[in-house]
C-alpha distance (Angstrom), angle and dihedral (degrees) to the residues before:
residue distance angle dihedral
M1 . . .
S2 3.78 . .
V3 3.77 138.1 .
W4 3.78 112.4 -117.7
V5 3.77 135.9 -173.2
T6 3.78 123.9 -145.9
L7 3.52 118.0 -171.7
A8 6.31 120.2 -46.3
L9 5.97 168.3 -63.5
D10 3.51 133.5 -75.5
R11 3.79 107.9 -114.6
R12 3.77 136.9 104.1
R13 3.80 118.9 -102.8
S14 3.78 126.7 -150.5
V15 3.83 97.2 173.3
A16 3.80 95.0 65.8
A17 3.78 101.6 21.2
G18 3.75 111.7 -177.7
S19 3.76 144.9 127.3
A20 3.81 103.9 -97.1
C21 3.82 142.1 68.6
L22 3.79 142.4 -150.6
E23 3.77 121.2 -147.0
G24 3.75 136.7 169.6
T25 3.78 148.1 126.6
T26 3.79 141.5 -90.6
A27 3.80 118.4 -143.5
I28 3.78 144.2 154.6
A29 3.79 107.5 -107.6
G30 3.78 114.3 -117.0
D31 3.76 142.9 108.4
P32 2.95 95.7 -49.7
D33 3.83 106.2 12.7
T34 3.81 114.7 -118.2
P35 3.83 114.5 -133.9
V36 3.82 113.0 -135.0
S37 3.78 138.4 178.2
R38 3.82 111.3 -111.6
D39 3.80 140.7 161.3
V40 3.80 110.2 -97.7
Y41 3.80 120.5 -166.3
L42 3.81 116.2 -157.2
S43 3.80 119.2 -158.1
V44 3.78 130.7 -177.4
E45 3.79 111.1 -129.5
Q46 3.78 119.0 -130.5
D47 3.77 121.9 -133.6
A48 3.81 117.8 -114.4
A49 3.81 94.3 -98.2
S50 3.81 92.9 52.3
A51 3.80 92.8 45.2
R52 3.81 90.7 57.9
T53 3.79 92.8 55.7
R54 3.80 99.1 39.6
R55 3.78 134.3 52.2
G56 3.78 114.1 -104.2
A57 3.78 131.0 19.8
S58 3.81 97.4 -110.4
K59 3.80 141.8 23.7
L60 3.80 122.5 -129.2
L61 3.78 107.6 -117.8
E62 3.79 105.1 174.4
R63 3.81 147.0 -12.7
I64 3.79 113.4 -134.5
V65 3.80 130.7 -174.3
S66 3.79 109.7 -147.6
A67 3.79 118.1 -133.3
A68 3.82 122.3 -100.8
D69 3.81 88.3 -93.6
G70 3.83 89.2 55.4
T71 3.81 96.6 -110.1
W72 3.80 122.9 138.2
R73 3.81 135.5 172.6
V74 3.80 136.8 -175.0
N75 3.81 118.7 -162.8
N76 3.79 133.9 -163.1
L77 3.81 98.2 37.9
D78 3.79 126.6 155.6
P79 3.83 106.0 -102.7
T80 3.82 91.5 -151.5
R81 3.82 94.6 61.0
H82 3.80 131.5 78.2
Y83 3.80 122.4 -130.4
S84 3.81 139.5 -161.9
A85 3.81 126.7 -145.9
V86 3.81 125.3 -159.7
A87 3.82 120.5 -171.5
Y88 3.82 116.9 -157.8
D89 3.79 126.0 -158.1
H90 3.81 105.8 -136.0
T91 3.82 90.2 -162.4
G92 3.81 91.2 63.5
Q93 3.80 92.5 -131.7
Y94 3.82 95.6 112.4
D95 3.80 134.3 41.0
P96 3.83 118.8 -114.0
A97 3.81 116.0 -85.5
T98 3.81 119.3 -138.6
K99 3.80 135.3 -164.0
G100 3.79 120.0 -176.5
G101 3.77 136.9 -176.9
L102 3.80 91.7 42.2
V103 3.80 115.4 169.3
P104 3.82 115.8 -157.9
T105 3.79 120.7 -126.3
P106 3.82 114.7 -114.4
Y107 3.80 113.8 -120.1
T108 3.76 120.1 -99.7
L109 3.79 128.3 -174.1
D110 3.82 86.6 -87.0
T111 3.82 97.1 49.2
D112 3.83 105.4 30.9
P113 3.84 106.5 112.2
T114 3.83 91.5 -153.7
I115 3.82 96.9 58.7
């Protein structure tokens, strides 16, 4: 079995203010999958030009703890940037699960947390 992260927290952000969000779930793969609460680290990916002039290929943006049902959400992201999410198993039984190249979904009337 492995812990996986699909593609998100429910709080306002001023550091990376924007008009989009990422959301997803953490679960132990199986038949059926078992949702679990896990630490999820969200990083903003740097473009190739920035990566050459700075150390590291991404910048940690936020640490999120997914809910008991595995769901997570990050609001107020820049919709023009790409992000990476890494879910860690605090029990040490499973290796971290990573998803990169994530593009946030722009808010609509249904998803905008300010409406």
